[in-house]
N, C-alpha and C positions, 0 to 999 in steps of 0.2 A: 308903211309902218303904222301900227294902230297899238296904242297900249290899251290896257285893262279900264282906263276910266277913258276912253274914247279923245286922249286929244291929238291922236294921230302925229304924236315926237318920231319924229327918225334918228336912224342910227345914221350918220355919215362917217365919215374918217377912210383910213384905209390901213397897209398891213394885214389885212386879213379880215377886215371889217364886215365884207359882205358888200363891199361897194360893186354895184353892175350883176349882183344875183337878182337872177329874175325872182319871182312869188315874191305876197304880200307877208308879213309875220305879225303876227299876235305876241304882247307882253305885259307884264306884269310888276310892279316895284314892290319893297318893303320895307323895312326898318330893322330889324333885327339885324344883333351881331352875333355869331358865332364863334365860338373861340377865347379865351381870356387874355392872352399875349402876342405879342408879335403885331408886326405890321399888318393895315388893315388893307386887303384888296375887297374889289367890290365887283361884284358881278351882275350881270344880267342874265333872263331866261325870255326866249322868242320862242315863239314856233310857226312854222310855215303855215299859213290856211290853207286847209281844205285836204290835209294829209289823215285826218282822223284822230288827233289828238287832244285832246281834252288841257286848254291852258292852266286852269286852275289846280286841278288833282295833279298834274305833272310839276308845278310851280313848286307845289306842296312836296312830294317826293322830291323832287332834286333840294328842298330847304333841308328835308328829313335828312338824307343821304350828307350834306356836306355839314349838318350842326350836328351830325352823330360825332361821337367821339373818336373811333374807328377810322373817319376821315383823316385830314390833313390836319385839320384844326386841334386834334388828339396829341401830338406832338409839341405844341405848345410853343411853338414857334408862327404862325399865321391866324390872323383873325380874317372871317368873310362876311361879306354882308351885300344880300341882293340889294339892288339899286334900279329905278328906270335906265332903259336905255340910251344911251348919250353918247356913244361914241369913246365912252372914259371908259377905262380897267376891263376887266373881262367879260367875254357876251358868250355864254351858251346859245346855239341855235340848233331845235331841231327842226330837220328837213328832211325832204322828197331825197332818193339817190341821187338824181339828175343835178339839182342842188348842192345836194353836198360833195359832189363831185366838182362841178364848179367852182363852190367857196374855197375848195382844198388844193386847186390846182397853186404848183405845179405839182403836188402831190397825186398820185393813182391810186382813187379810192373805190375805182373800178365798180361801180354801183353798190358795193356792198360794205365797205368801211367807213369808219369817221376819222376826224383829224383835230388837231388843233393846230391852225395856220393864225402866225401872229397872237392877237389879243384875240381871236375867235376860237373857239371848241365847235366844231360841226359833228354834228351825232346824226348819223343815221336812220331815219325812222323804222326800216326793218330790223335794223337792230333794236332800237328801244323796244320795238313791240312784239319781237318775235327771236330775239338773242341769236346765237349758230346752232347748227346743230351737235355739236361735238360738246356743248357745255354740260358742266356737271351737277351746276347748281339749279335753283329757280329763276325766276325771271326777275326779282326784283335783286336778289344778286347780282345779275347780271348788268343791269341798271345802275348799280353801286359802281362795278368797276369800269363800267362806260364814263363815267361822270368823273369817280376819282382817278381814271387813268390819264384823261386828257387835261383834267387840273392840273394833274401830277405835269404834264409837260410844260404848262402854262407857270407853275410853280420852278420851274429849274430841273423835274426830275427827267433822267434818263430810261431808256429800254435795260429791262433786268430778265434773266434766263430761270427755266425753273431751277430750282436748287436740289432736286430730288424725286425719283417715282413716288404717289403718294401724299407728297407735301404739299399745303395751299400756295398757288400761282403767288408770286410775287404781284400787286396789282399795278406795277410798271412792265410785267411783261404782256406781250401783244397775243392774249389771250382770245382774242377775237379771230388771229389766224391759226392758233393750236397753242393746248394745253401742255404739250410737251411730257405727259406723264402726271404732270400736278392736276390738282384740284380746284375747280374753279373758284377763284377768290373775288370779292369787292371792294377789300379793304386794306389801306395802307399799314394799319395796324389790325391784324384780326382778332 
């Protein structure tokens, strides 16, 4: 793993940390804390090399999503801070479908889905760059959904269902599989 400062720090550990997953990853750390109250959850962002995703702009977008008051911090029960990957805290990784499939085992992501496995969120680059065919909103909203849905699992939230035709989907609905009559929504508190 190569950090943005070139230090070559490695992300070790187990429980879904990515140990044994092929491919080099790039990452960068930050200092800003998002949210005002609650326990501090530290997260890192890494991107598999060679998949066509720019590290700087992607990290900035993930920070914007997690720092938005419509995200999990808006409930006032959690704070979030991006840090260098060190095997501690939440690790958000954008990777190729095959790397995500391997990292998500024993879950079956079938080259299409993303997951949270242990303390690692595995985001499928195809979803990050192109959403899904049935998505009803723009790509920025889908990316917010990807991040907030999987981080929601890390924070202990389970899946929800569409509350009714034409309503915003709960962020914890499996919107990558189906909207079930709901409208695409990327936020816990839209």
